[in-house]
C-alpha positions in Angstrom: 7.4 6.2 -13.2 8.4 8.6 -16.0 10.2 11.7 -16.6 9.8 14.7 -18.5 11.6 18.0 -19.3 8.9 19.7 -20.7 5.2 20.0 -20.8 4.8 16.9 -22.9 5.4 13.6 -20.8 8.2 11.1 -21.4 7.8 7.8 -20.1 10.1 5.4 -18.4 9.5 2.2 -19.4 9.7 0.3 -16.4 12.8 -1.7 -15.4 14.9 -0.1 -18.6 17.2 2.8 -18.4 16.0 6.3 -18.2 18.3 8.3 -19.6 18.4 12.3 -19.2 16.8 12.3 -15.8 18.2 13.2 -12.3 18.4 9.6 -11.4 17.9 6.0 -13.0 17.9 2.5 -11.9 19.0 -0.6 -14.1 18.0 -4.0 -12.7 21.4 -6.2 -13.2 19.2 -9.1 -14.4 17.6 -7.2 -17.5 19.9 -6.7 -20.6 19.6 -4.6 -23.3 21.3 -2.8 -25.9 20.1 0.5 -24.8 21.9 0.0 -21.4 25.8 1.8 -20.8 27.9 -0.5 -20.6 29.6 -0.5 -17.2 30.4 -3.2 -14.4 29.2 -3.3 -10.6 32.9 -2.0 -9.9 32.3 0.9 -12.3 29.0 1.9 -11.0 30.3 2.1 -7.4 33.5 4.2 -8.3 30.7 6.6 -9.6 28.9 6.4 -6.5 26.3 4.0 -7.3 25.0 2.2 -4.2 23.5 -1.4 -4.0 19.9 -1.1 -2.2 18.3 -4.3 -1.1 14.8 -3.6 -2.0 12.7 -6.7 -0.5 13.6 -10.0 0.6 14.7 -11.6 -3.0 15.2 -8.6 -4.9 18.3 -5.9 -5.6 18.1 -2.9 -7.7 20.7 0.0 -8.7 19.7 3.1 -7.2 21.4 6.5 -7.8 23.1 8.7 -5.8 21.0 11.7 -4.4 19.5 13.8 -6.8 16.3 15.0 -7.7 14.5 11.6 -7.6 15.6 8.1 -7.0 13.9 4.7 -8.7 14.1 1.4 -6.3 12.5 -1.6 -7.7 11.8 -4.5 -5.6 11.5 -8.1 -6.9 11.8 -11.7 -6.1 11.3 -14.8 -8.0 7.6 -16.2 -7.8 6.9 -19.0 -6.5 6.6 -21.6 -9.0 7.8 -25.4 -9.4 11.1 -25.8 -9.3 11.7 -21.9 -7.9 11.0 -20.7 -11.6 8.7 -18.2 -13.0 11.1 -15.6 -12.0 9.5 -11.8 -12.7 11.5 -9.7 -15.2 14.2 -7.7 -13.8 14.3 -9.9 -10.7 17.1 -11.5 -9.4 17.5 -15.2 -8.7 15.4 -16.4 -5.8 18.3 -16.3 -2.8 18.2 -16.4 1.1 16.0 -13.5 2.6 17.9 -11.5 4.9 16.5 -11.3 8.6 14.0 -8.5 9.2 15.9 -7.3 12.1 18.7 -6.4 10.1 17.3 -3.7 7.9 18.2 0.0 8.5 14.5 1.1 9.1 13.9 -1.4 12.1 16.7 1.0 14.0 14.7 3.8 13.4 11.3 2.1 14.7 13.5 1.1 17.8 14.3 4.3 18.4 10.4 5.6 18.2 10.8 7.6 15.7 8.5 6.4 13.2 4.7 6.9 13.2 2.1 5.3 11.1 -1.0 7.2 9.8 -4.3 5.2 8.3 -6.5 6.7 5.9 -9.8 5.7 7.2 -12.6 8.1 6.0 -14.0 6.2 3.7 -17.4 3.9 4.4 -18.2 1.0 3.3 -21.0 1.6 0.7 -19.6 0.1 -2.2 -18.7 -3.0 -0.2 -22.6 -3.0 0.5 -21.9 -2.9 4.3 -22.9 0.3 6.2 -19.7 0.5 8.5 -16.3 1.6 7.6 -13.8 -0.5 5.9 -11.7 -1.2 8.2 -14.2 -3.2 10.1 -14.8 -5.7 7.5 -14.2 -9.3 7.6 -13.2 -10.9 4.2 -13.7 -14.2 5.4 -10.2 -15.3 6.7 -10.2 -18.5 8.6 -9.5 -16.1 11.5 -12.5 -13.8 10.8 -9.7 -10.9 11.4 -10.8 -7.6 10.2 -8.5 -5.0 8.3 -8.2 -3.1 11.3 -7.2 -6.2 13.1 -4.4 -7.3 10.9 -2.9 -3.9 10.7 -2.9 -3.7 14.6 -1.1 -7.0 14.8 1.4 -6.1 12.1 2.4 -3.1 14.2 2.8 -5.3 17.6 4.7 -7.7 15.5 7.0 -5.0 14.5 7.5 -3.4 17.8 8.6 -6.8 18.9 11.0 -7.3 16.2 12.7 -4.1 16.9 12.6 -4.2 20.8 14.4 -8.0 20.4 16.8 -6.2 18.0 18.2 -3.1 19.7 16.9 -4.4 23.4 14.9 -1.2 24.3 11.2 -0.7 24.8 9.6 1.3 21.6 6.2 2.3 20.3 5.0 3.0 17.0 2.0 5.8 17.2 -0.8 5.0 15.1 -2.6 8.2 13.9 -6.1 7.3 12.3 -8.0 9.9 10.3 -11.6 9.0 9.8 -14.1 11.3 8.7 -17.5 12.6 10.4 -19.5 9.2 9.2 -16.7 7.0 10.7 -15.5 8.8 13.3 -17.9 6.8 16.3 -18.3 3.7 14.9 -14.4 3.4 14.5 -13.8 4.6 18.0 -16.4 2.0 19.6 -14.6 -0.8 17.5 -11.4 -0.2 18.9 -12.5 0.1 21.9 -14.5 -3.3 21.8 -11.7 -5.1 20.7 -9.1 -3.5 23.5 -7.2 -1.8 20.6 -6.3 -5.1 19.5 -3.3 -5.3 22.3 -2.1 -1.6 21.6 -1.8 0.5 23.9 -4.7 3.1 24.1 -2.5 6.1 24.2 -0.5 5.1 21.2 -4.1 5.3 19.0 -4.9 8.6 18.0 -7.9 9.3 16.0 -8.5 12.7 14.3 -11.1 13.9 11.8 -10.8 15.3 8.4 -12.9 18.1 7.0 -15.9 18.0 5.1 -17.4 20.1 2.0 -20.7 20.6 0.8 -21.8 18.6 -2.3 -23.1 20.1 -5.4 -25.3 19.1 -8.2 -23.9 19.3 -12.1 -25.9 22.6 -11.9 -23.6 24.2 -9.1 -26.1 24.1 -6.7 -25.6 22.6 -3.1 -27.5 19.5 -2.5 -29.6 18.8 0.5 -28.9 15.8 2.6 -32.7 16.5 3.9 -34.5 19.3 5.2 -32.8 22.2 6.3 -29.6 19.8 6.3 -26.7 20.3 3.5 -25.2 17.4 1.7 -21.9 17.1 3.2 -18.7 15.0 1.8 -15.7 14.3 3.3 -12.9 16.5 1.7 -10.9 14.0 0.2 -7.4 12.0 1.9 -5.9 15.5 0.8 -7.6 16.8 3.6 -5.3 15.1 5.8 -2.9 18.1 5.5 -5.1 20.5 7.1 -6.5 18.0 9.7 -2.8 17.5 10.8 -2.9 21.1 11.9 -6.2 22.0 13.1 -6.3 18.7 15.5 -2.9 19.1 16.7 -1.5 16.3 15.2 1.7 17.8 14.2 2.3 18.9 17.4 1.7 15.7 19.2 4.3 13.8 16.8 6.6 16.5 17.7 6.2 16.1 21.5 6.7 12.3 20.7 10.2 12.7 18.8 8.6 11.4 15.7 10.4 12.0 12.6 9.5 9.4 9.8 5.5 9.2 8.9 4.0 6.0 7.0 0.8 7.0 5.5 -1.4 4.6 3.7 -4.9 3.7 3.1 -7.3 1.3 5.2 -8.4 -0.9 2.3 -4.9 -2.7 1.2 -5.3 -6.2 2.9 -1.5 -7.1 2.3 -0.1 -3.4 3.4 3.1 -3.6 5.4 2.5 -1.2 8.0 5.5 0.8 8.9 7.6 -1.2 6.2 11.0 -1.3 7.8 13.0 -1.6 3.9 10.8 1.3 2.6 11.5 3.3 5.2 14.9 2.6 5.8 15.3 3.2 1.5 14.0 6.8 2.1 16.5 7.4 5.0 19.1 5.9 3.0 18.4 8.5 0.1 17.8 11.3 2.5 14.4 11.7 0.9 11.5 14.1 2.2 8.6 12.3 0.5 8.6 9.0 -1.1 5.7 6.9 -2.9 5.4 2.8 -2.9 4.2 1.6 -6.3 3.1 -1.5 -8.5 3.7 -2.4 -12.1 0.4 -1.2 -13.9 -0.3 -3.8 -16.7 -3.7 -2.7 -17.5 -4.6 0.5 -19.3 -7.9 1.4 -17.6 -7.3 0.1 -14.3 -8.4 2.6 -11.7 -5.0 3.8 -10.2 -3.1 6.8 -10.6 0.7 6.6 -12.2 3.6 8.4 -10.7 5.1 10.5 -13.0 7.1 13.8 -13.8 4.8 16.6 -15.7 6.5 19.9 -16.3 9.5 19.2 -14.2 7.1 18.1 -11.3 7.0 15.1 -9.8 3.1 14.0 -9.4 0.4 11.2 -9.4 -1.9 11.9 -12.3 -5.3 9.9 -11.5 -6.4 7.7 -14.0 -9.5 9.7 -14.2 -7.5 12.4 -15.7 -5.4 10.7 -18.2 -6.9 10.0 -21.8 -7.4 6.6 -22.8 -5.1 7.2 -25.5 -2.1 8.4 -23.3 -2.8 5.1 -20.7 -2.5 2.9 -23.6 0.5 3.6 -24.9 3.4 1.2 -24.6 7.3 0.8 -25.0 9.2 -1.2 -27.3 9.3 -4.3 -25.0 5.2 -4.1 -25.1 4.5 -3.0 -21.5 2.6 0.2 -20.8 4.6 3.4 -20.6 2.7 5.1 -17.5 2.9 2.1 -15.7 4.0 3.1 -11.9 0.6 2.6 -10.6 0.0 4.5 -7.5 -1.4 2.3 -4.3 -1.4 5.4 -1.5 1.2 3.9 0.3 3.5 6.7 1.2 6.7 8.1 3.3 7.2 11.5 4.6 9.4 13.2 7.0 7.8 15.1 9.8 9.7 18.2 8.9 8.3 18.3 5.3 4.8 17.5 6.6 5.2 20.6 8.7 6.1 22.4 5.8 3.0 21.5 4.0 0.8 22.1 7.0 2.1 25.6 7.6 2.9 26.5 4.2 1.9 24.6 1.1 -1.6 23.3 2.0 -3.5 26.2 1.1 -1.9 26.2 -2.4 -3.7 22.7 -2.8 -6.3 22.8 -5.8 -9.6 20.6 -5.2 -9.9 17.6 -7.7 -13.8 17.0 -8.8 -15.2 14.0 -8.1 -18.5 13.1 -10.0 -20.5 11.0 -7.6 -23.9 9.5 -6.5 -25.4 11.8 -4.3 -28.4 11.0 -2.4 -30.3 14.1 -1.8 -33.9 16.1 -1.1 -35.9 17.1 -4.0 -36.4 20.6 -3.1 -39.7 20.6 -5.0 -41.3 17.1 -3.5 -39.3 16.5 -0.5 -38.8 13.2 -1.3 -35.2 11.7 -0.8 -33.8 10.7 -4.2 -31.3 7.7 -4.4 -29.5 7.8 -7.7 -28.7 5.2 -9.9 -25.8 7.2 -11.5 -23.5 10.1 -10.6 -25.9 13.0 -10.3 -23.3 15.7 -9.0 -19.6 16.5 -7.6 -17.9 16.2 -4.6 -14.6 18.2 -4.0 -11.8 16.4 -2.8 -7.9 16.8 -2.3 -5.7 14.1 -2.6 -3.1 12.7 -0.4 -0.4 12.8 -3.4 -1.0 16.5 -4.5 1.9 17.3 -2.0 4.6 15.5 -3.9 5.5 18.5 -5.9 7.2 20.4 -3.0 9.3 17.8 -2.3 12.8 18.4 -2.2 13.9 14.7 -2.6 11.2 12.5 -3.8 12.1 8.8 -4.3 9.8 6.0 -5.5 9.9 2.2 -4.3 8.6 -0.7 -6.6 7.3 -3.8 -5.2 5.5 -6.7 -6.3 1.6 -6.4 -6.5 1.3 -10.0 -5.3 3.1 -9.4 -2.3 1.8 -5.9 -1.1 -1.5 -4.4 -3.2 -4.9 -6.5 -2.7 -7.4 -3.4 -2.3 -11.1 -4.0 -1.1 -13.1 -2.1 -3.1 -16.3 -3.7 -4.2 -18.9 -6.4 -3.2 -18.5 -9.9 -4.2 -21.6 -9.5 -6.2 -20.1 -6.9 -8.4 -17.5 -7.3 -11.0 -14.9 -9.9 -9.7 -12.1 -7.7 -8.5 -10.8 -6.0 -5.8 -13.8 -7.8 -3.5 -13.3 -10.0 -0.2 -12.8 -13.0 -2.1 -10.1 -11.5 -4.1 -8.2 -9.9 -0.9 -9.0 -13.0 1.0 -7.2 -15.0 -1.8 -4.2 -12.6 -2.0 -3.5 -12.8 1.6 -3.5 -16.9 1.5 -1.8 -16.8 -1.8 1.2 -14.8 0.1 1.1 -17.0 3.4 1.3 -20.2 1.5 4.5 -18.5 -0.4 5.7 -18.0 3.2 5.4 -21.6 4.2 6.9 -22.7 1.1 10.0 -20.2 1.3 10.4 -21.5 4.9 11.0 -25.2 3.7 7.6 -26.2 4.3 5.2 -28.4 2.0 1.3 -29.0 1.6 0.1 -32.4 1.0 -3.4 -33.5 -0.3 -5.9 -36.1 1.3 -3.6 -38.7 0.1 -0.6 -37.8 1.5 0.6 -36.3 -2.2 2.9 -33.1 -1.9 0.5 -30.5 -4.0 2.4 -28.3 -6.3 3.3 -24.9 -6.3 0.3 -22.9 -7.9 0.3 -19.7 -9.7 0.2 -16.7 -7.5 -2.5 -13.9 -7.2 -2.2 -11.0 -9.8 -4.1 -8.5 -10.4 -6.8 -9.6 -7.9 -7.3 -13.0 -9.4 -5.3 -16.4 -10.1 -3.3 -16.9 -13.5 -5.5 -19.7 -14.0 -9.1 -19.2 -13.1 -9.8 -23.1 -12.0 -7.0 -22.7 -9.4 -8.0 -21.8 -5.9 -5.3 -20.7 -3.2 -4.2 -23.0 -0.7 -6.1 -21.9 2.5 -3.3 -21.0 4.6 -3.2 -18.1 7.5 -0.3 -16.8 9.6 -1.0 -14.8 12.1 0.7 -11.2 12.0 2.0 -11.7 15.3 3.9 -14.9 14.2 5.5 -13.1 11.3 5.5 -9.8 9.8 6.5 -10.2 6.3 7.7 -14.1 6.2 10.4 -13.9 8.8 10.9 -16.8 11.6 9.1 -19.3 10.0 11.2 -21.9 9.7 10.9 -23.4 13.4 7.3 -23.6 12.6 7.3 -25.5 9.0 10.7 -26.4 7.8 10.8 -29.8 6.6 7.0 -30.2 7.5 4.0 -31.5 5.5 0.5 -29.8 6.2 -2.9 -30.3 5.4 -4.9 -27.5 5.1 -6.5 -25.2 5.9 -3.6 -24.5 7.8 -3.5 -21.9 10.7 0.0 -20.5 12.4 -0.7 -18.2 15.5 0.6 -17.2 18.6 -1.2 -20.6 20.3 0.8 -22.6 18.0 0.2 -24.6 14.5 -3.6 -25.5 13.6 -4.4 -28.0 11.0 -8.4 -27.7 10.7 -8.0 -31.1 8.9 -6.3 -33.7 9.7 -5.9 -37.8 8.2 -9.0 -37.1 6.1 -11.3 -36.6 9.6 
């Protein structure tokens, strides 16, 4: 994230002091001559609060103001517990998920989840919605299945902690092309154990697709080529389908919005929600550090005094490549389409601000009929434009905007491409990211893995930027059902002081080592 006081952008080097900003964060484990000489007690006297932001990290977050920044971090798993990320605290015992402030809000049934699931799996090479994709996990669970079970586990944790039944409504926005197949998939799988009345489907709008000459394209004779109006079409759809009225009827006050294709997404994350509530935010964004200037993610920054996301396609290469004195990218707060909104703020957006949102132009490959020959053309390169609005376009209307930075290897591994493409953001990288995370959970809970000779396997590097640090390393094959653990909690009873061979599955039925004693 960066701050700007005028038309030009002024970068906020990640993890460093941000002078002249409404708020700033100073990770305690980072040292720099630019930092103010101030003790922890002094910060507290000035109104600073210590904010736990992940199981093994802490940051200093400023008192209420225009914006807040929180860095979530923990030591990366490595031999001897080393390899800590810069700015992260030394590893410490994770607090129980049930102790987190956001869980009380969930227990009161005041939190809803809104899934953006309008995308088809075209780039994945499949004819169905992305949420139905199986990335090859041992359990063969799809993205929809994993997310539904995370919701079920979170409801269980909230009920156990607070002693009252609760529910998290799941609003799923589809497009015209994915609505029926998505609904049928959920019906076929009996809503993955969720109550049917708490899974609400609605459809985003569609807009005509245009050629580069500005003329409307035809999908077939007599039928205009239509395209979804972008994930920012959410706000018009919330009003037109009565979703805001439904939320109000249910007593929902906080909404977690995310995209379907992130296999690591922490659905209704109680830490993120709790952080936003503690800061009195009406709008919040999760980000990860962007390390590659050409990575196709937007950056959260402030332009002309207004917080927003500038898409990667709208940033010049020269700007994207700018680096600070420490060698890290200046514009490095990578947006991962993971947001918090209050329902009051969403209501204002739907009723007042939505008509002010501008469309973005996206160049796309658009199949269409040649009007002179009547033949269907499947273009090999972009041949037209689709008009889209983005879900983050409403940041500019927030009265209190906060940013919550998390570790990429813990929370972000998108599924965009087929395995046969460029080797990034595909089923293999998504599968490896999840198994690598679950491997770390087992190690953190006191478990160990051994090879066929009974020798303990040393911890391997974490998956970063969609690939392992050593291309020859493969992650330990380990999968933990979300019904057993939402974020690594509660695994000690399963794994502490035990040794396992792989592949390993831990689910609600117990521990399954698919290979034992070399057999």
